[in-house]
Biopython code that builds the backbone (N, CA, C, O; Angstrom):
import numpy as np
from Bio.PDB.StructureBuilder import StructureBuilder

atoms = [
    (1, "MET", "N", (19.143, -15.943, -14.948)),
    (1, "MET", "CA", (19.816, -15.252, -16.017)),
    (1, "MET", "C", (21.141, -14.552, -15.854)),
    (1, "MET", "O", (21.308, -13.714, -14.968)),
    (2, "LYS", "N", (22.112, -14.907, -16.734)),
    (2, "LYS", "CA", (23.635, -14.474, -15.761)),
    (2, "LYS", "C", (23.949, -13.623, -17.125)),
    (2, "LYS", "O", (23.701, -13.990, -18.273)),
    (3, "PHE", "N", (24.553, -12.404, -16.715)),
    (3, "PHE", "CA", (24.884, -11.227, -17.385)),
    (3, "PHE", "C", (26.180, -11.581, -17.692)),
    (3, "PHE", "O", (26.807, -12.498, -17.160)),
    (4, "SER", "N", (26.522, -10.932, -18.451)),
    (4, "SER", "CA", (28.161, -10.682, -19.102)),
    (4, "SER", "C", (28.738, -9.484, -17.947)),
    (4, "SER", "O", (28.020, -8.641, -17.409)),
    (5, "LYS", "N", (30.218, -9.658, -17.734)),
    (5, "LYS", "CA", (30.788, -8.745, -16.820)),
    (5, "LYS", "C", (30.680, -7.424, -17.442)),
    (5, "LYS", "O", (30.696, -6.520, -16.606)),
    (6, "GLN", "N", (30.574, -7.041, -18.657)),
    (6, "GLN", "CA", (30.314, -5.829, -18.470)),
    (6, "GLN", "C", (29.106, -5.197, -18.184)),
    (6, "GLN", "O", (28.907, -4.002, -18.402)),
    (7, "PHE", "N", (28.177, -6.075, -17.633)),
    (7, "PHE", "CA", (26.586, -5.419, -17.198)),
    (7, "PHE", "C", (26.529, -5.734, -15.904)),
    (7, "PHE", "O", (25.521, -5.499, -15.237)),
    (8, "SER", "N", (27.861, -6.434, -15.294)),
    (8, "SER", "CA", (27.149, -6.700, -13.927)),
    (8, "SER", "C", (27.547, -5.531, -12.713)),
    (8, "SER", "O", (27.235, -5.575, -11.523)),
    (9, "MET", "N", (28.162, -4.716, -13.269)),
    (9, "MET", "CA", (28.389, -3.351, -12.297)),
    (9, "MET", "C", (27.018, -1.901, -13.107)),
    (9, "MET", "O", (26.947, -0.710, -12.804)),
    (10, "TYR", "N", (26.442, -2.433, -13.800)),
    (10, "TYR", "CA", (25.424, -1.495, -14.388)),
    (10, "TYR", "C", (24.587, -1.006, -13.310)),
    (10, "TYR", "O", (24.551, -1.829, -12.395)),
    (11, "GLU", "N", (23.801, 0.189, -13.055)),
    (11, "GLU", "CA", (22.611, 0.698, -12.337)),
    (11, "GLU", "C", (21.897, 1.518, -12.880)),
    (11, "GLU", "O", (22.532, 2.449, -13.375)),
    (12, "SER", "N", (20.662, 1.569, -13.014)),
    (12, "SER", "CA", (19.812, 2.269, -13.553)),
    (12, "SER", "C", (19.983, 3.311, -12.938)),
    (12, "SER", "O", (20.619, 3.330, -11.884)),
    (13, "ASP", "N", (19.219, 4.840, -13.708)),
    (13, "ASP", "CA", (19.074, 6.026, -13.144)),
    (13, "ASP", "C", (18.256, 5.651, -12.106)),
    (13, "ASP", "O", (18.831, 6.208, -11.171)),
    (14, "HIS", "N", (17.275, 5.070, -11.613)),
    (14, "HIS", "CA", (16.351, 5.182, -10.828)),
    (14, "HIS", "C", (16.776, 4.601, -9.538)),
    (14, "HIS", "O", (16.442, 5.136, -8.481)),
    (15, "THR", "N", (17.646, 3.312, -9.584)),
    (15, "THR", "CA", (18.389, 2.562, -8.724)),
    (15, "THR", "C", (19.656, 3.756, -7.840)),
    (15, "THR", "O", (19.821, 3.873, -6.626)),
    (16, "GLN", "N", (20.212, 4.324, -8.706)),
    (16, "GLN", "CA", (21.124, 5.519, -8.452)),
    (16, "GLN", "C", (20.132, 6.480, -7.647)),
    (16, "GLN", "O", (20.326, 6.643, -6.443)),
    (17, "PHE", "N", (19.198, 7.044, -8.221)),
    (17, "PHE", "CA", (18.408, 7.986, -7.302)),
    (17, "PHE", "C", (17.879, 7.742, -6.048)),
    (17, "PHE", "O", (17.808, 8.557, -5.128)),
    (18, "ILE", "N", (17.452, 6.411, -6.041)),
    (18, "ILE", "CA", (16.850, 5.716, -4.806)),
    (18, "ILE", "C", (18.195, 5.756, -3.483)),
    (18, "ILE", "O", (18.026, 5.946, -2.278)),
    (19, "LYS", "N", (19.182, 5.569, -4.040)),
    (19, "LYS", "CA", (20.382, 5.280, -3.300)),
    (19, "LYS", "C", (20.738, 6.713, -2.744)),
    (19, "LYS", "O", (20.766, 7.126, -1.585)),
    (20, "SER", "N", (20.972, 7.270, -3.815)),
    (20, "SER", "CA", (21.235, 8.915, -3.451)),
    (20, "SER", "C", (20.202, 9.351, -2.434)),
    (20, "SER", "O", (20.526, 9.958, -1.413)),
    (21, "LEU", "N", (19.004, 9.045, -2.718)),
    (21, "LEU", "CA", (17.576, 9.817, -1.707)),
    (21, "LEU", "C", (18.130, 8.979, -0.207)),
    (21, "LEU", "O", (18.434, 9.586, 0.819)),
    (22, "ARG", "N", (18.166, 7.678, -0.346)),
    (22, "ARG", "CA", (18.583, 7.109, 0.942)),
    (22, "ARG", "C", (19.858, 7.658, 1.897)),
    (22, "ARG", "O", (19.849, 7.762, 3.124)),
    (23, "ALA", "N", (20.769, 7.922, 1.131)),
    (23, "ALA", "CA", (21.855, 8.730, 1.728)),
    (23, "ALA", "C", (21.696, 10.036, 2.322)),
    (23, "ALA", "O", (22.289, 10.487, 3.302)),
    (24, "GLN", "N", (20.699, 10.658, 1.504)),
    (24, "GLN", "CA", (20.503, 12.115, 2.222)),
    (24, "GLN", "C", (19.227, 11.962, 3.530)),
    (24, "GLN", "O", (19.347, 12.355, 4.691)),
    (25, "THR", "N", (18.384, 11.478, 3.097)),
    (25, "THR", "CA", (17.189, 11.403, 4.260)),
    (25, "THR", "C", (17.542, 10.236, 4.657)),
    (25, "THR", "O", (17.225, 9.236, 4.012)),
    (26, "PRO", "N", (18.442, 10.157, 6.077)),
    (26, "PRO", "CA", (18.207, 8.640, 6.932)),
    (26, "PRO", "C", (17.322, 8.201, 7.487)),
    (26, "PRO", "O", (17.334, 6.984, 7.669)),
    (27, "GLY", "N", (16.206, 8.981, 7.981)),
    (27, "GLY", "CA", (15.161, 8.436, 8.547)),
    (27, "GLY", "C", (13.712, 8.030, 7.659)),
    (27, "GLY", "O", (12.603, 7.756, 8.118)),
    (28, "MET", "N", (14.032, 8.080, 6.631)),
    (28, "MET", "CA", (12.865, 7.743, 5.388)),
    (28, "MET", "C", (12.283, 6.795, 5.801)),
    (28, "MET", "O", (11.184, 6.863, 6.353)),
    (29, "GLU", "N", (12.987, 5.651, 5.582)),
    (29, "GLU", "CA", (12.328, 4.211, 6.042)),
    (29, "GLU", "C", (11.739, 4.007, 6.968)),
    (29, "GLU", "O", (10.747, 3.287, 6.851)),
    (30, "ASP", "N", (12.160, 4.656, 8.550)),
    (30, "ASP", "CA", (11.424, 4.502, 9.559)),
    (30, "ASP", "C", (9.833, 5.318, 9.348)),
    (30, "ASP", "O", (8.761, 4.795, 9.651)),
    (31, "ARG", "N", (9.977, 6.537, 8.831)),
    (31, "ARG", "CA", (9.076, 7.243, 8.587)),
    (31, "ARG", "C", (7.633, 6.580, 7.500)),
    (31, "ARG", "O", (6.433, 6.658, 7.765)),
    (32, "GLN", "N", (8.240, 5.993, 6.350)),
    (32, "GLN", "CA", (7.246, 5.169, 5.557)),
    (32, "GLN", "C", (6.574, 4.143, 6.301)),
    (32, "GLN", "O", (5.410, 3.831, 6.052)),
    (33, "ARG", "N", (7.521, 3.399, 7.553)),
    (33, "ARG", "CA", (6.874, 2.333, 8.162)),
    (33, "ARG", "C", (5.743, 2.878, 8.849)),
    (33, "ARG", "O", (4.619, 2.379, 8.790)),
    (34, "GLN", "N", (6.065, 3.985, 9.552)),
    (34, "GLN", "CA", (5.050, 4.544, 10.610)),
    (34, "GLN", "C", (3.884, 5.127, 9.382)),
    (34, "GLN", "O", (2.720, 4.799, 9.613)),
    (35, "GLY", "N", (4.017, 5.580, 8.691)),
    (35, "GLY", "CA", (2.753, 5.777, 7.758)),
    (35, "GLY", "C", (2.016, 4.873, 7.536)),
    (35, "GLY", "O", (0.786, 4.847, 7.583)),
    (36, "ARG", "N", (3.088, 3.708, 7.159)),
    (36, "ARG", "CA", (2.119, 2.391, 6.654)),
    (36, "ARG", "C", (1.325, 1.974, 7.705)),
    (36, "ARG", "O", (0.150, 1.638, 7.555)),
    (37, "ALA", "N", (2.099, 1.980, 9.108)),
    (37, "ALA", "CA", (0.873, 1.731, 9.980)),
    (37, "ALA", "C", (0.285, 2.352, 10.363)),
    (37, "ALA", "O", (-0.368, 1.691, 11.171)),
    (38, "LEU", "N", (-0.061, 3.408, 10.392)),
    (38, "LEU", "CA", (-1.010, 4.370, 10.663)),
    (38, "LEU", "C", (-2.009, 4.157, 9.776)),
    (38, "LEU", "O", (-3.110, 4.394, 10.272)),
    (39, "LEU", "N", (-2.044, 3.696, 8.330)),
    (39, "LEU", "CA", (-3.049, 3.604, 7.318)),
    (39, "LEU", "C", (-3.777, 2.138, 6.958)),
    (39, "LEU", "O", (-4.882, 1.887, 6.477)),
    (40, "TRP", "N", (-2.543, 1.174, 7.455)),
    (40, "TRP", "CA", (-2.993, -0.336, 6.806)),
    (40, "TRP", "C", (-2.994, -1.113, 8.163)),
    (40, "TRP", "O", (-3.931, -1.817, 8.537)),
    (41, "ASP", "N", (-1.787, -0.894, 8.884)),
    (41, "ASP", "CA", (-1.894, -2.104, 9.967)),
    (41, "ASP", "C", (-2.631, -1.714, 11.251)),
    (41, "ASP", "O", (-2.132, -1.082, 12.182)),
    (42, "LYS", "N", (-3.729, -2.117, 11.189)),
    (42, "LYS", "CA", (-4.570, -2.115, 11.857)),
    (42, "LYS", "C", (-5.256, -3.170, 12.970)),
    (42, "LYS", "O", (-5.276, -4.319, 12.529)),
    (43, "GLU", "N", (-5.668, -3.069, 13.950)),
    (43, "GLU", "CA", (-6.131, -4.029, 14.475)),
    (43, "GLU", "C", (-7.433, -4.646, 14.396)),
    (43, "GLU", "O", (-8.434, -3.939, 14.278)),
    (44, "PRO", "N", (-7.513, -6.019, 14.455)),
    (44, "PRO", "CA", (-8.789, -6.717, 13.846)),
    (44, "PRO", "C", (-10.039, -6.166, 14.549)),
    (44, "PRO", "O", (-10.059, -5.940, 15.758)),
    (45, "THR", "N", (-11.009, -5.976, 13.784)),
    (45, "THR", "CA", (-12.264, -5.707, 14.263)),
    (45, "THR", "C", (-12.952, -6.560, 15.254)),
    (45, "THR", "O", (-12.972, -7.722, 14.847)),
    (46, "PRO", "N", (-13.544, -6.413, 16.445)),
    (46, "PRO", "CA", (-14.165, -7.509, 17.229)),
    (46, "PRO", "C", (-15.251, -7.708, 16.235)),
    (46, "PRO", "O", (-15.732, -6.941, 15.401)),
    (47, "LEU", "N", (-15.604, -9.402, 16.660)),
    (47, "LEU", "CA", (-17.194, -9.555, 16.210)),
    (47, "LEU", "C", (-18.220, -8.668, 16.524)),
    (47, "LEU", "O", (-18.936, -8.238, 15.620)),
    (48, "SER", "N", (-18.347, -8.419, 17.388)),
    (48, "SER", "CA", (-20.079, -7.262, 17.709)),
    (48, "SER", "C", (-19.452, -6.496, 16.905)),
    (48, "SER", "O", (-20.098, -6.558, 15.858)),
    (49, "GLU", "N", (-18.557, -5.791, 16.756)),
    (49, "GLU", "CA", (-18.358, -4.730, 15.991)),
    (49, "GLU", "C", (-18.873, -5.127, 14.675)),
    (49, "GLU", "O", (-19.798, -4.484, 14.178)),
    (50, "GLN", "N", (-18.296, -6.245, 13.999)),
    (50, "GLN", "CA", (-18.654, -6.594, 13.050)),
    (50, "GLN", "C", (-19.926, -7.034, 12.280)),
    (50, "GLN", "O", (-20.250, -6.953, 11.095)),
    (51, "ASP", "N", (-20.490, -7.497, 13.321)),
    (51, "ASP", "CA", (-22.227, -7.647, 13.485)),
    (51, "ASP", "C", (-22.873, -6.522, 13.214)),
    (51, "ASP", "O", (-23.553, -6.353, 12.202)),
    (52, "ARG", "N", (-22.656, -5.521, 14.292)),
    (52, "ARG", "CA", (-23.214, -4.241, 14.052)),
    (52, "ARG", "C", (-22.864, -3.540, 12.748)),
    (52, "ARG", "O", (-23.759, -2.786, 12.366)),
    (53, "ILE", "N", (-22.028, -3.584, 12.143)),
    (53, "ILE", "CA", (-21.388, -3.092, 10.811)),
    (53, "ILE", "C", (-22.325, -3.590, 9.846)),
    (53, "ILE", "O", (-22.997, -2.895, 9.084)),
    (54, "LYS", "N", (-22.324, -4.999, 9.938)),
    (54, "LYS", "CA", (-23.386, -5.768, 8.658)),
    (54, "LYS", "C", (-24.679, -5.415, 9.064)),
    (54, "LYS", "O", (-25.505, -5.452, 8.151)),
    (55, "ALA", "N", (-25.125, -5.061, 10.240)),
    (55, "ALA", "CA", (-26.424, -5.078, 10.496)),
    (55, "ALA", "C", (-27.025, -3.518, 10.089)),
    (55, "ALA", "O", (-28.235, -3.395, 9.902)),
    (56, "SER", "N", (-26.318, -2.607, 9.994)),
    (56, "SER", "CA", (-26.411, -1.631, 9.981)),
    (56, "SER", "C", (-26.550, -0.740, 8.081)),
    (56, "SER", "O", (-27.005, 0.360, 7.767)),
    (57, "THR", "N", (-25.903, -1.890, 7.199)),
    (57, "THR", "CA", (-25.477, -1.317, 6.085)),
    (57, "THR", "C", (-27.025, -1.566, 5.393)),
    (57, "THR", "O", (-27.954, -2.219, 5.868)),
    (58, "VAL", "N", (-26.974, -0.879, 4.216)),
    (58, "VAL", "CA", (-28.235, -0.700, 3.210)),
    (58, "VAL", "C", (-27.728, -1.515, 1.902)),
    (58, "VAL", "O", (-26.776, -1.286, 1.157)),
    (59, "LYS", "N", (-28.849, -2.708, 1.883)),
    (59, "LYS", "CA", (-28.166, -3.409, 0.455)),
    (59, "LYS", "C", (-28.642, -2.564, -0.339)),
    (59, "LYS", "O", (-29.506, -1.713, -0.124)),
    (60, "GLN", "N", (-27.804, -2.908, -1.718)),
    (60, "GLN", "CA", (-27.665, -2.186, -2.913)),
    (60, "GLN", "C", (-28.318, -2.827, -3.867)),
    (60, "GLN", "O", (-28.590, -4.023, -3.760)),
    (61, "GLN", "N", (-28.627, -2.140, -4.855)),
    (61, "GLN", "CA", (-29.574, -2.598, -5.953)),
    (61, "GLN", "C", (-28.516, -3.266, -6.946)),
    (61, "GLN", "O", (-27.561, -2.494, -7.018)),
    (62, "ALA", "N", (-28.313, -4.360, -7.716)),
    (62, "ALA", "CA", (-27.757, -4.762, -8.505)),
    (62, "ALA", "C", (-27.225, -3.885, -9.463)),
    (62, "ALA", "O", (-26.103, -3.454, -9.196)),
    (63, "TYR", "N", (-27.682, -3.554, -10.393)),
    (63, "TYR", "CA", (-27.148, -1.861, -11.204)),
    (63, "TYR", "C", (-27.132, -1.012, -10.624)),
    (63, "TYR", "O", (-28.313, -0.772, -10.373)),
    (64, "VAL", "N", (-26.363, -0.104, -10.059)),
    (64, "VAL", "CA", (-26.718, 0.931, -9.201)),
    (64, "VAL", "C", (-27.071, 2.213, -10.399)),
    (64, "VAL", "O", (-27.839, 3.102, -10.032)),
    (65, "TYR", "N", (-26.526, 2.268, -11.733)),
    (65, "TYR", "CA", (-26.820, 3.086, -12.429)),
    (65, "TYR", "C", (-28.509, 3.078, -13.133)),
    (65, "TYR", "O", (-28.999, 3.977, -13.816)),
    (66, "GLN", "N", (-29.089, 1.936, -12.769)),
    (66, "GLN", "CA", (-30.264, 1.881, -13.885)),
    (66, "GLN", "C", (-31.145, 2.694, -12.560)),
    (66, "GLN", "O", (-30.992, 2.529, -11.349)),
    (67, "ASN", "N", (-32.225, 3.731, -13.381)),
    (67, "ASN", "CA", (-33.339, 4.022, -12.341)),
    (67, "ASN", "C", (-34.675, 2.787, -12.170)),
    (67, "ASN", "O", (-34.992, 2.039, -13.095)),
    (68, "LYS", "N", (-35.209, 2.781, -11.063)),
    (68, "LYS", "CA", (-36.291, 1.516, -11.006)),
    (68, "LYS", "C", (-37.637, 2.712, -11.437)),
    (68, "LYS", "O", (-37.866, 3.766, -10.844)),
    (69, "LEU", "N", (-38.442, 2.110, -12.728)),
    (69, "LEU", "CA", (-39.412, 2.669, -13.142)),
    (69, "LEU", "C", (-40.308, 1.712, -12.909)),
    (69, "LEU", "O", (-41.490, 1.888, -13.202)),
]
sb = StructureBuilder()
sb.init_structure("model")
sb.init_model(0)
sb.init_chain("A")
sb.init_seg("    ")
for serial, (resi, resn, name, xyz) in enumerate(atoms, 1):
    if name == "N":
        sb.init_residue(resn, " ", resi, " ")
    sb.init_atom(name, np.array(xyz, "f"), 0.0, 1.0, " ", f" {name:<3s}", serial, name[0])
structure = sb.get_structure()
């Protein structure tokens, strides 16, 4: 979709805010990557550990909120 020349230089308020935030805090993206690596990028679990976890889980009933009478 091609915009006319009058809209080609438009930047939203959000884009301007993000650009100014990046300019004010130069190490922000590196800290974001480190935080992501800390929480999400993990080593794969070995098969022996997966087997142990699978064997130690308790089977859940089909509908958790229904009482067995």
